[in-house]
N, C-alpha and C positions, 0 to 999 in steps of 0.2 A: 504493499500499499504506499502510497505517495507520502502520507503524513504519519505513518506507523501508528494508525488508530485501530484498535481492536473493537469490532462492532458489538460484542457481547460482554456482559458483566459476569459471565459464569465460566466454569472451568471446562465445559464441553459443548458450548453453544446449544445447551439444553433450554428450549423455550419455557419450560415449566420453572426451572431455576431463575431465568430471566425475569419472569412474572413475579416471583417472590422478591427478587431484588428491587424491582420497580415499586412494589407495594411498600417495602421498608423505606425506600427513598421517598415516597409519598408521605408516609407517616412522619418522617423526620422533617420534611418541608412544611407540612400542615400544622404539626403539633409543637415543634421546637424551634424551627428557624423562622421566627415571625417578623423579623426586620431585615432590612438590607444592610450589608456590611460595607464600609467604605474601603477596606483594605482586604487582601487576601489573607493576611495574618489574623485579622478580626474574624473572618469567616472560618478559618481553620480552627480557631479557638472555640467558636460557637458550635461548629460541627462536632468537635470532640466532646464538648459538654453534652450535646444532644445525644450522641451515641452512648455516653456513660449513663445518662438518665433513661434511655430506651432500654439498656441492658440491665440496669440495677434498680430502677425505681418504678418503671411502668409495668404493671401486671398485663398479662396477655390472655385473652379469652382461650385461645388455642393451647395455652399451657396451664389450663385450669386456674386462671387468675394468679399465676406465679410469674416472676421475672425470669428472663432468660438466664441470668446469672445464677439464680436459685436452682433451676432445672439442671443447668450444667454442673453445678457443684454436687448435686444429688447423683447424677450419672457418673461423675468422675470419682466420688467418694466411696 
């Protein structure tokens, strides 16, 4: 590719994985990134805070109202 851009956000161009990634991106944009940042550094900081909140504080219906971090710890422990 001319600009070395990979068209998928998944490991094997699986459209089901891509749909999940787009859903997570939509949640991050709608629930956490509520204002425009003036610099890339501000955006990166806000994005990292949003991902942390998504994984550690936001309960998920698909996870029986647990956080991803909680489910991951139970599976790893």
